[in-house]
N, C-alpha and C positions, 0 to 999 in steps of 0.2 A: 507514376506512383498512385495518382488519384483513382485509377481503375482497380487497384488492389485493396483488399480489406486490410485495415491497419488498426491496432489497438495500442494505447499508451497508458501505462500506470504511472502515477505521480505520488511518491511517498517520501517519508522523512528520513528513515534509518534503514541500514541493512537489516533484513529479516521482516520488515513491514510488508514485503511482497508475499509473505507466506499465506496470507488469507486468500490470495487469488493465484497461487502457484499452479494449482491444477488446471484452472481455465486458461492460463497463459500457455501451458503445455498442450492442452487440447487444441487451442487455436493455432499454435505454431505447427502442430502436426497436420492441420487442415490447410496450411499454406498462407495463413494470415501473418502479416508483418507484425512483429512484437517488439515493443520498446518500453523501457522503464527508466524513470527519473528517480534518483535517490538524492535528497537534498544535503544530507550530512553523512558522516562516517561513524556515527555513534561513539565518538571519542570519550565521552564521560560516563559510559555505562559500566556496570560491574563486569569483572572478568571471571569467567567460570574457572573452577579449580582445574589444574593440570594443563592449562593453555599457556603456551609460550608467548606472553604479551605483557606489557607494562603500560601504565597510563600514557607514557610517551610514545609507545608504538601501537597502541590499540587502534587508532584510526586506520593505519595501513593494514593491520591484520584484518580488520573488519571489511575494508575494501576488497582485499583478496578473497575473503570468505564470500562476499557478495558476488564477486565475479564467478566463483565456482558454482554458487547456487543458481545464478542466472543462466550459466551454460547448461546446467542440469535440466532446468525447466524449459529451455528453448528461447530465452530472451535474445533477440538478435542485436538490439541496440541498447546499450547501458550508458546512461548519462549521470554524472555526479555534478551537483551544483556548487560544491566546494564550500558550503557553510559549515560552521562548527556546531556540533551537538549542543543543545541548550540545557540539557538536564531538566529536572522537574521544577515546577514553580516554587519559588522561595529558596532555592539553592544558590550558592555563590556562582556556579556555572551559568545560571540563568541570566546573570548580569554581564557576561562577557560580550564585548562589542562585536566579536567575530561570529557570534552564533546566529542561528536562523531566527530565533524569536526576536532578537534585537534588529534584524534586518528590515529595511524598508519594503513593505509588501509590494509596492509597485515595481521595485527592482527585482524581486523574486519572480513576480508575474512576467516581467520582461524576459527573463531567462527561459521560463516555461513557454511563453509565446513563441520564442525563436524555435524551440524544439518542436512545438506543435506545427509550425509552418514548415519545418524541415521534414518531419515524419508523416504529416497529413493523416492523423488518425480519425476514423469515424467515431470511435468509442474511446472515452477517457475514464479512467478509474482513479479514485482518490478516497480520502477519509470523509466522514461526516463532519458536521460543524463543531462537534465536541472532540473530534479526533479520536473517537473510540473510547478513550478513558481519560481525556483531559490533558494529555501531554502537549506542552506548548508548541513543539515542533509539528505535531500532527495538526493542530489548529491552524498554525501559520500556513502550512502547505495546502490545507483545504482552502483557505481564503485566497491564496495566490493562484491556485489552480482554477478556481471558479472565475476569478478575474481574467485569467488568460483565455479561458473558454469563450468568454463574452467578447473579448477584444481581438482575438487572433485573426478574425475574418475582416477586420476593419483596417483599411490601408492607412488611416490616420493614426493608428496606434503603432508606436515604435517604427516610424517610417524608414529609419536608417537600415532596418533589417531588410527592407525590400530593395535596397540598392545592391545587395549581395546575392541576387538570384533567387531569393525566397519570394513567395507570393502569399497574400492573405488566405487563410484557411478556416472554414467553419466546421468544427467537429459536429457530428449529429447528436451525440448523447453523452451525458456525464452520469456515471454510477458511483454511488458511495458504497464502500465495503460495509456490510451490515452484520451485526451479531444478533441472531435471533434469541429472544429471551428463553425459549424452551431449552436451548442448548446449554446455557449457563445455569439454568435451574437444575439441570442434570448434574453439572459439575458441583454445584453447591450440595446436593444430596450426597454425592460421593464424599465430599470433604467432611460433611457432618457425620456420616457413617464411620469415617476413619478417625474421627476426633481431631481433625486438622483445623488449625486457626486459619481463617480466610484472610489472605493478604489484601492490602488496600487496592492494588490494581484489579484483583478479581471482584472486590466489592464495587468498584467503579464500573467495571464491565457489566455487572448484574444490574446496577442502577440505570445505566445508559443503554442496555441492550434493547433492541427494537422489538415491539410486539410482532409476533409472527405474521399477523395479517397485513402489515405494511411492507413486508418484503415483496419486491416485484419480480425478482429474477432468482431462480434456483438452477444452478448449473451442475449437472451430474458429472462428477469427476471420480466416481468410485473406482474405475479401472486404474487410476493414477495414484492411489493412496500410498503405495510403496515408494513411488518416485517422489511424492510430496515429502515423505519422511526422510528420504535421502537428501533432498534439497534442504530441508530444515537442518539436518545434521551438518551441512556445510558451514552453518553459523556456529561453529564449535565454541567460540568465545562467549556465546550467550546461553549455552546449554548447561546451565547449573543443575546437577542431578538432585539438588535439595529443594528446587523450586516447586511450587504448587503444580505448575504445568507438567513437570517431569514425573510427578506422582499420580497423575491421572491414569487409571488403569488402561492398558493397551486397547482393550475392546471398546471402551468408551471413546478414547481418543480417535481410533480408526473410524468409528461410526460417525463421529462429528466431522471427519475430514472428507466424507464421501460426497458432500454437497457444499458448494460455495454459494453464499447468499449475498445479494446486493439490492440496493434501492435505486431505481432510475430517478435521479434528482432533477435533471434538466434534459429536455429533448426539443430539438427543432422539428420533430416529426409529429408533434401533437401530443395528446395525453398519453402518459406512460401506460403500456399494456400490463395487465396482471399475468402472473404465472409464466413469465418469459423463461424459456429454456435455452435461448440463444441471444447474446447481447447485440447481435447484428440484425435482429428481427426488425423488419420494416425498412431496412437500409437497402437501397438498390445496389 
């Protein structure tokens, strides 16, 4: 497997992969092994109107949706870590001992390390330190993924894994999904023109969006926009027609989906290159 290109995404909830769905499909078509870790099943999220789900069944519904979306974009290996969705900070769900936010970060990193050693990715994708907009599960999976990146190649870390046929593995690079400020400024202008109240998640995205000049990788996925929308539609329980996202005009949404943007946060190949168009750039 080490001679094959391999990419691994590590995210918190079903639909978190949508920011990189195009590049996953692009690399899958090019023969790259594609793997995705989803830490929770989004059990405490809101249920979109018209979806046959209840709070008791939502986790299973969203797992099924995630599996359909993964198949659509060409994910070959889908792993669930089986933590419970933590909800937002300050909510009762955030105190549930079963959730990801309450989990020991080392224990989460151990699970991710095992999958890194199993799948042997050269490239790992995850959230930035603030988790995009501050969701506790996003922050936790960022922390655990970075920890796993640094220790997966060390045989002293979780040595019991190495007794089962796995070997230490050093991924070459870690990328953070990055939201360029210019894209969200465009969304804000649209909302203002329509007289729409900006919801808190959108405000947080705008505050935490990255200046365009710090983006290191821009992956052209324009030919896959229709497929990206089909994959997004698989997450029906999250597709509320009254949300701010659903009201973004189609032409603005499609334009924003043509390029996927990331920041190379860690690299064992030296200084991150600017203007990358291929995440495997520099990897033999």
